[in-house]
C-alpha positions, 0 to 999 in steps of 0.5 A: 312573200310566197315563193311559188316557184320554190314550192314547186321545186321543193315538191319535186326535188331536194333543192340545194340552197345557200344559207343566205337563200334559206334566210330569204325563204318564206315560212312554207318554203322552209317547211317544205325544204326541212321536211323533204317534201318531194317524197311526200308524194308516196304518202299522198298516193296512199291516201288517194288510193284509199279513197278510190277503194272506198268508193269502189267497195263502199261509200266514203265520207269526204270530211274524214278523207280530207282530215286523214289526208292532211294528217298523213302528210304531216305525220310523214313530214314529222317523221322526216324531221325527227329522222334528221334530228336524231341523226344529227344528235347521234352524229350520223350526219357529221363530216360531210356525210351522205345525207349532207351531200345530196341536200341541205341538212339544216341542223348539220349545216347550221341553217337553223337552230335546234330550238327552231327545228323542234318547233317545226316538229311540234307544229307538224306533230300537233297537226297530225295528232289533231287529225287523228284525234278528230277521226277517232271522235268521228269513227270508233275505237278501232281508229285508235289502234291505227292512230297509236300504231302510226304514232309508234312507227313515226316516233321510233322508225329512226331509232330503234327500228331502222338500227335493227333491220326493221325499218323497211318492214315498218315502211311496208306496214305503214305505206300499206295496211296502216295508211291505205287500210286506215284511210279506207277505214275512216273514209268509209266510217268504219268498214273493213275489206281484206281486198283493200289490205291486199291492194295496200300491200301491193302498193306499199312494195313500191315505197319499200323498194325506194327505201331499200334503194336509199339504204343500199346507197348509204350502206357503207356509211351506215355500216360505219355508223352502226346503223344496221338497216336491212341492206347493211345486214344483207350486203349490197348485192343481195340487197339489189337482187332482193329489191328486184325480186320485190318488183317481180312479186308486185306484178305477180300480185297484180296478175293474181288479183286480176285473175281472181277479180276480173280487174283487167284495167290494172293490166295498164301497169304493164306499160311500166315494164320497159322502165322496169327493165331499164331499172333492173339493168341498173340494179343488176350492176354493183353500185358505182363508187364514184359519180358516173359520167352524165349522171343525173340522179343527184349523186351520191343518190343513185339506186334510190333515184332509179327506184323512185322514178320507176315507182312513180311511174308504176304508182301512177299507172296503178292508180289509173288502173284502179280508176278504170276498175272503179268506172267499169264496176260502176258501169256494170262492165266487170 
């Protein structure tokens, strides 16, 4: 029987459940938990931003957009599954490792078999691949480049990209030009616009900072396992300040775009500054080695939680600003 309450929980948090509770879940609930569905909102935002831009700059095909949306969600889900599988195979999650502390690692905790886990990956990849092939058929050969690039990043993000300091760069490219630019391209049936690429990169800084927060949280564990993410290379303090600098760059990019295009509705993102200041205070201090009192971040998650909460607010305001720009343009006000 469908467990709607658990679906909601899995889409907003990373639920911690017992093995008995796992076996009592319906299939969709299991898939949502296995794929860490709560982070899929960042991908959903990318797709939705693309369709707003498509309507703002061009026309859009609702069928292509719908298929692209489904494909992106299942591609991201596939990546999360592959990430957990590779980490399990390489022994990264052994001995009560970080990932196993803040949420269930299905393979490490023996909630399911490797065979069943492969089925989750296969189904998710098949749906994502069918969506991509359908869009290639509906558009042109350039969509193939988006499809192949996405497939390469999806499969090889966990290894080798994440192991050699390129994982965060991949995130920037995937959540920006690839997701937003690619969705825009297929939604407009083959149109390209460099303003879309600019906005895509601006937005993608947000998800990138979330990953930087997570990888900084896991810095010591990654170093022990020889997973050389960017924070491992930069060290903790430099990583925290680098993350903060990206948020500043994000606002600078908004200011430039507003100035050049009179897109003043995007200034609504300034409402996120109080939350940014609070997040800066967190990132400006060394990460605690033990759980702080009254901590609500799901320890040992810490920096990533604050980055995610801030990014969620900024992304929502950014989306509202884009909608406002769309309305103003269509009304001939700007």
